[in-house]
C-alpha positions in Angstrom: 29.6 -17.1 -7.7 31.3 -14.4 -9.9 33.7 -12.2 -7.9 34.7 -8.9 -9.6 38.5 -8.6 -9.8 39.9 -6.2 -7.2 42.4 -4.4 -9.5 39.9 -2.5 -11.8 37.2 -2.1 -9.1 38.3 1.5 -8.1 37.7 2.6 -11.7 34.3 1.0 -12.0 31.3 3.4 -11.9 27.5 2.8 -12.1 27.6 -0.5 -10.2 26.4 0.0 -6.6 25.6 -3.7 -6.0 27.9 -6.7 -5.5 28.3 -9.5 -8.1 25.9 -12.4 -7.8 26.0 -15.8 -9.5 27.1 -15.2 -13.1 26.1 -11.5 -13.0 29.2 -9.3 -12.3 27.4 -5.9 -12.4 23.7 -6.3 -11.4 21.7 -3.1 -11.6 19.2 -4.2 -8.9 20.0 -5.4 -5.4 20.6 -9.2 -5.7 19.8 -9.7 -2.1 16.2 -8.6 -2.9 15.8 -10.9 -5.8 12.8 -12.8 -4.4 10.7 -9.6 -4.5 11.7 -8.4 -8.0 9.6 -9.2 -11.1 11.4 -11.7 -13.4 11.4 -9.3 -16.4 13.0 -6.5 -14.3 15.8 -8.8 -13.0 16.5 -10.0 -16.5 17.0 -6.4 -17.6 19.1 -5.7 -14.5 21.6 -8.3 -15.5 22.7 -6.1 -18.4 25.3 -3.7 -17.1 23.7 -0.6 -18.7 25.6 2.5 -17.6 28.4 0.6 -16.0 31.7 2.1 -17.1 35.3 2.9 -16.2 36.4 6.4 -15.2 40.0 7.5 -14.9 42.5 10.4 -15.0 46.2 10.5 -15.8 48.8 11.1 -18.4 48.9 7.6 -19.9 48.6 7.5 -23.7 46.4 4.4 -23.6 45.1 1.6 -21.5 45.0 -2.1 -21.9 41.7 -3.6 -20.8 41.6 -7.4 -20.2 38.0 -8.6 -20.2 35.6 -11.5 -20.7 32.2 -11.4 -22.5 29.7 -14.2 -22.5 26.7 -13.1 -24.7 26.4 -13.0 -28.5 22.6 -12.8 -28.6 21.9 -9.1 -28.7 18.2 -9.3 -29.0 15.9 -6.5 -30.3 18.6 -3.8 -30.1 21.2 -5.7 -32.1 24.6 -4.0 -32.1 23.0 -1.0 -30.4 23.0 -2.9 -27.2 26.7 -2.5 -27.0 29.5 -4.5 -28.8 32.4 -2.1 -28.5 34.6 -0.3 -26.0 34.5 3.4 -26.5 36.5 6.2 -24.8 35.0 9.7 -24.2 37.1 12.5 -22.9 36.6 16.3 -22.9 33.2 16.0 -24.5 34.1 13.8 -27.5 34.8 10.2 -28.4 38.5 9.6 -28.8 38.6 5.9 -29.3 36.5 2.9 -30.1 37.2 -0.8 -30.7 35.2 -4.0 -31.2 34.9 -6.5 -28.4 35.3 -10.2 -29.0 33.2 -13.0 -27.5 35.0 -14.7 -24.7 38.4 -13.6 -23.2 40.0 -10.6 -24.8 42.6 -7.9 -24.4 42.1 -4.5 -26.0 44.2 -1.3 -26.2 42.3 2.0 -26.1 43.8 5.5 -26.7 43.0 8.1 -24.1 43.3 11.2 -26.3 45.6 14.2 -25.9 44.1 16.4 -23.2 45.0 17.6 -19.7 45.7 14.6 -17.5 43.2 15.8 -14.9 40.3 15.6 -17.4 38.4 12.4 -16.7 38.2 9.7 -19.4 35.1 7.5 -19.5 35.3 4.0 -21.0 31.9 2.6 -22.0 31.6 -1.2 -22.1 30.1 -3.6 -24.6 27.0 -3.9 -22.4 25.0 -6.2 -24.6 27.8 -8.8 -24.5 27.6 -8.9 -20.7 31.3 -8.1 -20.0 33.5 -8.5 -17.0 36.5 -6.2 -16.7 39.4 -8.3 -15.4 42.2 -5.7 -15.4 43.1 -2.2 -16.5 46.8 -1.3 -17.3 48.3 2.1 -18.2 50.4 2.4 -21.3 53.2 5.0 -21.5 52.1 6.9 -18.4 50.0 6.6 -15.3 46.3 6.4 -14.5 44.3 6.8 -11.4 40.6 6.5 -10.6 38.7 9.6 -11.5 37.4 11.7 -8.5 33.9 10.9 -7.3 31.1 12.8 -8.8 27.6 13.5 -7.5 25.4 10.4 -7.9 22.4 10.4 -10.1 19.8 7.5 -9.8 17.9 7.3 -13.1 14.9 5.0 -12.8 12.8 4.1 -15.8 11.9 1.6 -18.5 13.2 0.7 -22.0 14.0 4.3 -23.0 16.0 5.0 -19.9 17.9 1.7 -20.5 18.8 3.1 -23.9 16.5 1.6 -26.4 17.2 2.0 -29.3 20.3 4.3 -29.4 23.1 3.1 -31.6 25.3 2.3 -28.6 25.7 2.8 -24.8 27.4 6.2 -25.1 24.6 7.5 -27.3 21.8 6.8 -24.8 20.1 9.8 -23.3 21.1 9.1 -19.7 24.8 8.6 -20.7 24.8 11.9 -22.7 23.2 13.8 -19.8 25.6 12.4 -17.2 28.6 13.4 -19.3 27.3 16.9 -19.8 26.3 17.4 -16.1 29.4 15.6 -14.7 27.3 13.2 -12.7 27.9 9.6 -11.5 25.0 7.8 -13.3 23.5 4.7 -11.8 21.1 3.5 -14.6 18.1 1.8 -13.1 16.2 1.8 -16.4 14.7 -1.7 -16.9 13.7 -2.5 -20.5 10.2 -4.0 -20.9 9.6 -3.5 -17.2 10.1 -0.5 -14.9 6.5 0.0 -13.8 7.0 1.7 -10.4 7.8 -1.3 -8.3 7.9 -0.6 -4.6 10.8 -3.0 -4.1 12.9 -0.8 -6.5 11.8 2.4 -4.7 13.1 0.8 -1.5 16.4 0.0 -3.2 16.6 3.6 -4.4 15.9 4.9 -1.0 18.8 2.9 0.4 21.3 4.3 -2.1 23.1 7.6 -1.7 22.2 10.1 -4.4 22.3 13.8 -5.1 19.6 13.7 -7.8 16.9 11.2 -8.8 14.9 10.9 -12.0 11.8 8.8 -12.4 10.6 8.1 -15.9 8.1 5.3 -16.5 4.6 4.7 -17.7 4.7 3.1 -21.2 5.1 -0.4 -19.7 2.0 0.4 -17.6 0.0 0.6 -20.9 0.8 -2.8 -22.5 3.4 -4.9 -20.8 1.5 -5.2 -17.6 -1.7 -3.1 -18.1 -2.5 -0.6 -15.4 -5.7 1.4 -14.9 -5.5 5.2 -14.3 -6.2 4.6 -10.6 -3.4 2.1 -10.3 -0.9 4.5 -11.9 -2.0 7.3 -9.6 -1.7 5.3 -6.4 1.5 3.5 -7.6 3.4 6.7 -8.4 2.3 8.4 -5.2 3.5 5.4 -3.1 6.7 5.1 -5.2 7.5 8.8 -4.4 6.6 8.3 -0.7 9.1 5.4 -0.4 11.9 7.2 -2.3 11.4 10.2 -0.1 11.9 8.1 3.0 15.5 7.7 2.0 15.9 11.0 0.2 13.8 13.6 2.1 15.6 16.6 0.6 17.1 15.2 -2.6 16.2 16.7 -5.9 13.7 14.4 -7.7 12.5 14.9 -11.3 9.5 13.0 -12.6 9.5 12.6 -16.4 6.2 11.6 -17.9 6.2 9.2 -21.0 7.4 10.4 -24.3 5.3 10.1 -27.4 4.1 6.6 -28.5 1.7 7.1 -31.4 0.0 3.7 -31.3 -0.8 4.1 -27.6 -1.8 7.7 -27.2 -5.5 7.2 -27.7 -5.8 3.4 -27.6 -7.2 2.0 -24.3 -5.4 -0.9 -22.8 -7.1 -3.9 -21.2 -8.1 -1.8 -18.1 -9.3 1.1 -20.2 -6.3 3.5 -19.9 -4.7 5.1 -22.9 -1.0 6.2 -22.7 -2.4 9.8 -22.7 -4.4 8.9 -19.6 -1.3 7.4 -18.0 0.8 10.4 -18.8 -1.9 12.7 -17.3 -2.0 10.6 -14.2 1.7 10.8 -13.7 1.8 14.5 -14.3 -1.2 15.2 -12.0 0.2 13.2 -9.1 3.6 15.0 -9.4 2.0 18.5 -9.6 -0.3 17.7 -6.7 2.7 16.8 -4.5 4.6 19.9 -5.6 1.5 22.0 -4.7 1.5 20.3 -1.3 5.0 21.7 -0.6 7.6 19.4 -2.0 10.1 22.1 -3.1 12.7 19.6 -4.3 10.3 17.8 -6.7 9.8 18.8 -10.4 7.9 17.6 -13.4 9.2 17.3 -16.9 6.3 16.7 -19.3 7.5 14.1 -21.8 4.8 14.3 -24.6 6.6 17.0 -26.7 10.2 16.1 -26.2 10.4 13.9 -29.3 8.3 13.7 -32.4 7.3 10.8 -34.6 10.3 11.3 -36.8 12.6 10.6 -33.8 11.0 7.1 -33.2 13.0 4.8 -35.5 10.6 1.9 -35.1 7.5 3.9 -34.2 8.1 3.2 -30.5 11.7 3.9 -29.4 13.8 6.9 -30.1 17.1 6.7 -32.1 20.2 8.7 -31.5 18.6 12.1 -32.4 15.7 11.4 -30.1 18.0 10.4 -27.3 19.9 13.7 -27.7 16.6 15.6 -27.4 15.7 13.7 -24.2 19.2 14.3 -22.8 18.9 18.1 -23.5 15.5 18.3 -21.9 16.5 16.3 -18.8 19.9 18.0 -18.6 18.2 21.4 -17.9 16.6 19.8 -14.7 19.9 18.1 -13.7 21.8 21.4 -13.9 19.0 23.1 -11.9 19.2 20.3 -9.3 22.9 20.8 -8.8 22.5 24.6 -8.6 19.7 24.4 -6.1 17.2 26.0 -8.5 14.9 23.1 -9.2 12.0 24.7 -7.4 12.1 27.5 -10.0 11.4 25.1 -12.8 8.6 23.4 -10.7 7.0 26.8 -10.0 7.1 27.7 -13.7 5.2 24.5 -14.6 2.6 25.0 -11.9 2.1 28.6 -12.9 1.5 27.4 -16.5 -0.8 24.4 -15.7 -1.8 24.6 -12.1 -1.4 22.1 -9.2 -3.0 18.8 -9.8 -4.2 19.9 -13.3 -5.2 17.0 -15.5 -7.1 18.6 -18.4 -9.9 21.0 -19.3 -12.7 18.5 -18.6 -11.7 18.4 -14.9 -11.5 22.2 -14.4 -14.8 22.4 -12.7 -14.3 19.4 -10.2 -16.0 20.7 -7.0 -13.8 18.6 -4.8 -10.5 20.1 -6.1 -7.1 18.5 -6.0 -7.0 18.4 -2.2 -9.6 15.7 -2.2 -9.0 14.0 -5.6 -6.6 14.2 -8.5 -9.6 14.5 -10.7 -8.2 12.5 -13.7 -10.1 11.7 -16.8 -12.7 9.0 -17.0 -11.2 5.7 -18.1 -12.1 3.8 -21.2 -15.2 2.4 -19.6 -16.6 5.7 -18.4 -15.6 5.2 -14.8 -14.1 8.0 -12.8 -10.6 6.9 -11.7 -9.3 8.8 -8.7 -7.2 8.4 -5.6 -8.1 10.3 -2.4 -4.5 11.2 -1.5 -5.4 13.8 1.1 -7.5 11.5 3.1 -4.9 8.8 2.9 -2.4 11.1 4.4 -4.6 12.4 7.3 -4.0 9.2 9.2 -0.2 9.8 9.0 -0.2 13.4 10.2 1.3 12.7 13.6 4.1 10.6 12.1 4.7 13.3 9.5 5.3 16.0 12.2 7.7 13.7 14.1 9.6 13.0 10.9 9.9 16.7 10.2 11.3 17.3 13.7 13.9 14.5 13.3 14.7 15.8 9.8 15.3 19.3 11.2 17.8 17.9 13.8 19.6 15.9 11.1 19.8 18.9 8.8 21.4 21.0 11.5 24.3 18.6 11.8 24.8 17.6 8.2 26.8 19.3 5.5 24.9 18.9 2.3 25.3 20.4 -1.3 23.4 23.5 -2.0 19.8 22.9 -3.1 16.3 24.3 -2.5 16.0 25.0 1.2 12.2 24.6 1.6 11.1 21.3 3.2 10.5 18.6 0.7 7.1 17.5 2.0 8.5 14.0 1.9 6.9 12.8 5.1 3.5 13.9 3.7 3.7 11.0 2.1 23.7 -1.4 -37.9 21.2 -2.9 -35.6 19.6 -6.2 -36.1 16.0 -6.4 -34.9 13.1 -8.7 -35.1 10.2 -7.6 -37.4 7.9 -6.8 -34.5 8.8 -4.5 -31.7 8.4 -6.0 -28.2 6.3 -4.4 -25.5 8.1 -1.6 -23.8 
């Protein structure tokens, strides 16, 4: 079993789970491996978002490391083949990593010693940091920052940015000064309940949930499956984070999938509508710490370098859009963004063809008919009636805990949680 060296460990960020087997920085709980899909675990072995953060007056640092992978897959060099240093909002150093054992010296830039420096790793080469040594000065671990859990699929993992530091989650974390834990799983990330449970067990100040494209083709979902799956996923996350700011981001544009039904009759447009409707319904039911960021208009076709995944410019646009919600979460004003969306669209809204649904959003989310003409709905209100007594008890317990706990400022209304040069292959893989 790989054991992470103790010396650099205080500097490591984005790695909440212990090493297992030959995976030094797993991004999913290895003790829960038996319940995780194989494709998700494969993605979780890549240390996306794992980095070193330090402060100090040293001119440089020497990093001793070991890498073990030269097969970079679809992303090619964009998966991460360099060490790069970012400080005070800009990149100050970058150097190529070698396969196997290596030692590299990285400049830390000339800035105030208390300004944190972030060292991004050659993620695609599956690195292990063995030691970190100051050169001409001193270093110390950077102060802890509020933790952000970013759950998603390929785009959250960084496909196909030109490097780890250029991925949207890394950009947004730098700008918002957050401790990113990247739980984006390429070609998977479909709302797995096991992952929701893992997220519920981790401390966090903000959570983002961004998936749906893999529900179109990688493992086809119907509209009803997406509705019920997201609602259950949010229920489980809320069990561990009843008052934490949660932002749901619906899928970005994918031209080939927008109007093309999958095996179960759902287009990506249908899936996006389902995700947005579930989220709006829950906000309308009183979850003041939940917000929706509609993803369809964030990037355009010109930002999709292979017709599916965004390049650097697309990732910048996603970071800017999500960053607005992250800053609002930290300021305690996320509910204002959620209200603006509801005032524009309406709670549980799915589209003009559902406007006259006599049952309304309390009885059904009223989503579009699927590709076979079947009405796909989930009776969320009825499912919750059986849990009403437990919900009241949970609210009482939550109120007692809130009275004793010191928490960062955020929306004070109850959450409603208990209411339950890249080298690529010619053909892009499924998301």
